[in-house]
C-alpha positions in Angstrom: 0.0 0.0 0.0 1.0 3.7 -0.1 1.3 3.7 3.7 5.1 3.5 3.8 5.4 6.2 1.1 3.2 8.6 3.0 4.7 7.6 6.3 8.0 8.9 5.1 6.5 12.3 4.4 4.8 12.5 7.8 8.0 11.4 9.5 10.1 14.0 7.8 7.6 16.8 8.7 7.4 15.6 12.3 11.2 15.7 12.5 11.3 19.3 11.2 12.5 18.4 7.7 10.9 19.7 4.5 9.9 16.9 2.1 10.8 18.1 -1.5 8.9 17.0 -4.6 8.5 17.9 -8.2 5.8 17.9 -10.8 5.0 15.6 -13.8 2.9 16.8 -16.7 4.1 14.9 -19.7 2.2 11.8 -18.6 4.8 9.2 -19.4 5.7 6.7 -16.7 9.3 6.5 -18.0 9.7 10.2 -17.4 8.4 9.8 -13.9 10.7 6.8 -13.4 13.7 9.0 -14.4 12.7 11.7 -11.9 12.3 9.0 -9.2 16.0 8.4 -9.4 16.7 12.0 -8.4 15.9 11.5 -4.8 12.6 13.5 -4.4 10.4 12.6 -1.5 7.1 13.1 -3.4 5.9 13.5 -7.0 2.9 15.6 -8.1 1.1 14.0 -11.0 -1.0 16.7 -12.7 -4.3 15.7 -14.3 -5.9 19.2 -14.1 -4.0 21.1 -16.7 -1.9 18.3 -18.3 -3.2 16.4 -21.4 -3.3 13.0 -19.6 -6.0 10.3 -19.2 -6.7 8.0 -16.3 -4.4 5.3 -17.8 -1.5 7.8 -17.9 -2.1 8.7 -14.2 -2.4 5.1 -13.2 0.9 4.1 -14.8 2.7 7.0 -13.2 1.3 6.3 -9.8 2.4 2.7 -10.0 5.9 3.8 -11.1 6.2 6.4 -8.4 4.9 4.2 -5.6 7.2 1.3 -6.8 10.2 3.6 -6.3 9.3 4.3 -2.7 8.2 7.9 -3.4 4.8 9.4 -2.4 2.6 10.1 -5.5 0.3 13.1 -5.1 -2.3 13.4 -7.8 -4.0 16.7 -8.6 -7.5 15.9 -9.9 -9.3 18.0 -12.5 -12.0 19.3 -10.2 -13.6 18.9 -6.8 -16.1 16.2 -8.1 -16.6 12.8 -6.5 -17.1 11.2 -9.9 -13.7 12.5 -11.1 -11.9 11.6 -7.9 -13.2 8.1 -7.5 -11.1 6.3 -10.1 -7.9 8.2 -9.0 -8.5 6.9 -5.4 -8.6 3.3 -6.6 -5.0 3.8 -8.0 -3.7 4.2 -4.4 -2.1 7.7 -4.4 -0.6 9.0 -1.2 -2.3 12.3 -1.6 -5.2 13.9 -3.6 -4.9 17.6 -4.5 -8.2 19.4 -5.0 -7.8 22.6 -7.0 -9.5 25.9 -6.5 -11.0 25.4 -3.0 -12.7 28.6 -1.8 -15.3 27.6 0.9 -15.9 25.4 3.8 -18.6 23.6 1.8 -16.1 22.8 -1.0 -13.6 21.5 1.6 -16.2 19.2 3.1 -17.1 17.9 -0.4 -13.4 17.1 -1.0 -13.2 15.1 2.2 -16.4 13.3 1.6 -15.2 12.3 -1.9 -12.2 10.5 -0.3 -14.0 8.8 2.6 -16.2 5.8 2.7 -19.6 6.0 4.4 -20.7 7.1 6.9 -18.1 9.8 6.8 -18.2 10.2 3.1 -19.7 9.2 -0.3 -16.9 7.2 -1.8 -18.0 4.0 -3.5 -16.1 0.8 -2.8 -14.0 -0.7 -5.6 -10.3 -0.4 -4.7 -7.8 -1.9 -7.2 -4.1 -1.1 -6.8 -5.0 0.4 -3.4 -5.4 -3.2 -2.1 -2.8 -4.7 -4.4 -5.7 -6.1 -6.5 -7.0 -8.2 -3.6 -3.7 -9.3 -2.0 -4.4 -6.9 1.0 -7.3 -7.8 3.2 -10.3 -5.4 2.8 -10.7 -4.8 6.6 -7.0 -3.9 6.9 -7.4 -1.6 3.9 -10.5 0.1 5.2 -8.7 0.9 8.5 -5.9 2.5 6.5 -8.3 4.4 4.3 -9.5 6.4 7.3 -6.3 8.4 7.2 -5.1 7.9 3.6 -4.7 9.3 1.1 -3.9 12.8 2.3 -6.7 15.3 1.4 -4.9 18.4 0.1 -6.8 21.5 -0.7 -5.3 24.0 -3.2 -5.9 27.6 -2.2 -5.7 29.7 -5.3 -8.5 32.3 -4.9 -8.8 35.3 -2.6 -12.0 33.8 -1.2 -10.1 30.7 -0.2 -7.6 32.9 1.7 -10.4 34.8 3.5 -12.1 31.5 4.5 -8.9 29.6 5.2 -9.1 29.7 9.0 -12.4 27.8 8.8 -11.4 25.6 5.9 -8.5 24.1 7.8 -10.8 23.2 10.7 -12.8 20.8 8.5 -12.2 17.3 9.8 -10.3 15.2 7.3 -8.4 18.0 5.6 -4.7 17.1 6.0 -2.9 19.9 4.3 -3.3 22.9 2.0 -1.1 24.0 -0.9 -1.0 27.4 -2.6 -1.6 28.1 -6.3 0.2 31.5 -6.7 -0.7 32.2 -10.3 -4.5 31.8 -10.1 -4.4 33.5 -6.7 -2.8 36.5 -8.3 -5.5 36.4 -11.1 -8.3 36.4 -8.5 -7.3 39.9 -7.5 -6.7 41.2 -11.0 -2.9 40.6 -11.0 -2.6 37.4 -13.1 1.0 36.2 -13.3 2.3 38.9 -10.9 3.1 36.5 -8.1 5.6 38.9 -6.5 3.3 41.9 -6.5 3.1 43.3 -3.0 -0.7 42.6 -2.8 -0.1 39.0 -3.8 2.7 38.6 -1.3 0.4 39.9 1.4 -2.0 37.1 0.6 0.8 34.5 0.6 2.0 35.7 4.0 -1.6 35.6 5.3 -1.9 31.9 4.2 1.3 31.0 6.0 0.4 32.9 9.1 -3.1 31.3 9.3 -1.6 27.8 8.9 1.3 28.3 11.3 -1.0 29.8 14.0 -3.2 26.7 13.8 -0.1 24.4 13.6 -1.6 23.1 10.3 0.8 21.8 7.5 0.9 24.0 4.4 2.7 23.2 1.2 3.9 25.1 -1.9 3.7 24.2 -5.5 6.0 26.5 -7.6 8.5 26.7 -10.4 12.1 27.0 -9.5 12.9 30.6 -8.5 15.4 31.0 -5.7 13.6 34.1 -4.3 10.2 32.4 -4.2 11.5 29.1 -2.8 13.4 31.1 -0.1 10.2 32.9 0.8 8.3 29.7 1.3 11.0 28.2 3.5 11.0 31.4 5.6 7.2 31.1 5.8 7.8 27.7 7.5 6.2 25.6 4.7 6.0 21.9 5.7 6.5 20.5 2.2 7.3 21.8 -1.2 7.0 20.8 -4.9 9.3 22.6 -7.3 9.6 22.7 -11.1 8.8 19.7 -13.2 9.5 17.4 -16.2 8.7 20.0 -18.9 11.0 22.6 -17.4 13.8 20.1 -17.0 13.5 19.1 -20.6 13.3 22.6 -21.9 16.1 24.0 -19.7 18.4 21.0 -20.3 18.0 21.3 -24.1 18.6 25.0 -24.1 21.6 24.7 -21.8 23.2 22.0 -24.0 22.5 23.9 -27.2 24.0 27.1 -25.8 27.1 25.3 -24.4 27.8 23.7 -27.9 27.3 27.1 -29.6 29.7 28.7 -27.2 32.3 26.0 -27.8 31.9 26.4 -31.6 32.4 30.1 -31.3 35.4 29.7 -29.0 37.1 27.1 -31.2 36.1 28.4 -34.7 36.1 32.0 -33.9 
């Protein structure tokens, strides 16, 4: 099961360490497998913006789990029907995008929990190793796994955050800086003073409540430093597309520079 993978995340956070992850959007399990060799603690599989289907997500989750890393899957929307098949794949965490209210937070939790706490239908596949794990054992584990992670990416979510994180069954929140900036008319301006105020407010609210917050961002030393200073508990940085683009551009520029140096 994914217990050991998620246990490592919980253990690191409890010991004061910050688990570090990265994002996958290409949808190829081989790409995920390559990144698993880098030493990340968790891997964020995107099915909200990325052009992937359920089979792509499933193969990536299998690959990531098999490497001893915790797979977090961002689902397309806060809808029990969309979440259900992802849960059966056995992810360590489910990321729900664009959470703004307590009601939406409650729906996210219910989507991940079996009755009477929730509305999840029973039909686990990989989550019980296709039947190799006893159902009663699995049902006990399912009370606390996967992590229910709410993405706060609208100013309404920030304003309601103190109440959102009190919802039973919510395990963590993660920030979506780009959409958050857009919600106040500053799309893409993630370092605008007004946006930074909201990000600081999110961190202050979570830290005051001793509630674990996470960050999902591209690599930028200033932004990453800010989140570390905000006492973020876990962080996902950059991803497969960025690595491919940056690696290709760096190699091309290095070869061009050598040609210029040698040939004049």
